[in-house]
C-alpha positions in Angstrom: 49.4 14.2 -45.9 46.7 12.6 -47.9 43.2 11.3 -46.7 44.4 7.6 -46.7 47.5 8.4 -44.7 45.6 10.4 -42.2 42.8 7.4 -41.8 45.7 5.1 -41.2 47.2 7.1 -38.8 43.9 7.6 -36.9 43.5 3.9 -37.1 46.9 3.2 -35.6 46.3 5.6 -32.9 42.7 3.9 -31.9 44.6 0.6 -32.1 47.4 1.8 -29.6 44.6 3.1 -27.1 42.8 0.2 -27.0 45.9 -2.1 -26.5 46.7 0.3 -23.6 43.3 0.0 -22.2 43.7 -3.8 -22.3 46.9 -3.8 -20.7 45.7 -2.1 -17.5 45.2 -4.7 -14.7 41.6 -5.1 -13.5 41.3 -4.9 -9.7 41.1 -8.3 -8.0 37.6 -9.5 -7.7 36.4 -10.0 -4.2 37.0 -13.2 -2.5 34.9 -15.4 -0.1 36.9 -16.9 3.0 35.4 -19.8 5.0 35.7 -19.6 8.9 34.6 -22.7 10.7 33.2 -22.8 14.1 33.7 -26.0 15.9 34.3 -27.2 19.5 33.3 -23.9 21.0 35.9 -21.8 19.0 36.3 -19.7 16.0 38.8 -21.3 13.4 41.5 -19.1 12.1 40.5 -16.0 10.3 42.1 -15.4 7.0 44.7 -12.8 6.4 44.9 -10.6 3.3 41.2 -9.3 3.7 40.3 -6.5 1.6 37.1 -4.5 1.7 34.6 -6.1 -0.6 35.6 -9.5 0.6 33.2 -11.9 2.3 33.4 -14.4 5.1 31.3 -17.5 4.9 30.8 -18.5 8.7 30.0 -22.1 8.8 28.8 -23.4 12.3 30.0 -27.1 12.6 29.4 -27.2 16.2 26.4 -28.8 18.1 25.6 -25.5 19.9 24.1 -22.4 18.5 26.5 -19.2 18.1 26.5 -15.7 17.0 29.3 -13.7 15.1 28.6 -10.3 16.3 31.0 -7.5 15.3 31.7 -5.3 18.5 31.4 -2.0 16.1 27.9 -3.3 15.1 28.8 -3.9 11.6 27.5 -7.4 11.5 25.7 -9.8 13.9 25.1 -13.4 12.3 22.9 -16.0 14.4 23.9 -19.6 13.3 21.9 -22.6 14.6 24.0 -25.7 14.7 25.3 -26.9 11.1 24.4 -23.7 9.6 26.3 -21.0 7.6 25.8 -17.5 6.7 28.0 -14.7 4.7 29.0 -11.6 5.9 30.4 -9.0 3.4 33.3 -6.6 4.7 32.5 -3.1 3.5 35.2 -0.9 5.3 38.7 -1.3 5.9 39.8 -1.6 9.7 40.1 -4.0 12.6 36.8 -5.7 13.4 36.7 -7.5 16.7 33.9 -10.1 17.1 32.3 -12.5 19.8 29.8 -15.0 20.3 26.8 -13.6 22.4 26.1 -16.8 24.0 29.6 -17.8 24.7 31.6 -14.6 25.3 34.8 -16.3 25.8 34.8 -17.0 22.0 36.2 -13.9 20.3 38.3 -13.3 17.2 39.3 -10.3 14.8 39.3 -9.7 11.0 41.8 -7.4 9.7 40.4 -5.7 6.7 42.8 -3.6 4.3 41.3 -0.6 2.1 
């Protein structure tokens, strides 16, 4: 095999490796999901949550509320008309409640 043929074969091999790398799907980017608090209740929690995703808590109520995880992973205090963001770091089920209104509860199911 001549020098030109070896160079062409090497270039073809690099092109194939590059093409294979481009065809690998990148992991999906984390998403942010809104959850609105209104009328003394948390709105529906999203499905399909993954570690790395975030929840944008929106207090659309006239009262102050918290979103407090029972496992201690987050504790958000929201005055009326405020919003805050929580990043979901680990998989599992996270139950949460409002410190001021213990009857307000919810849960997030986070996949790995």
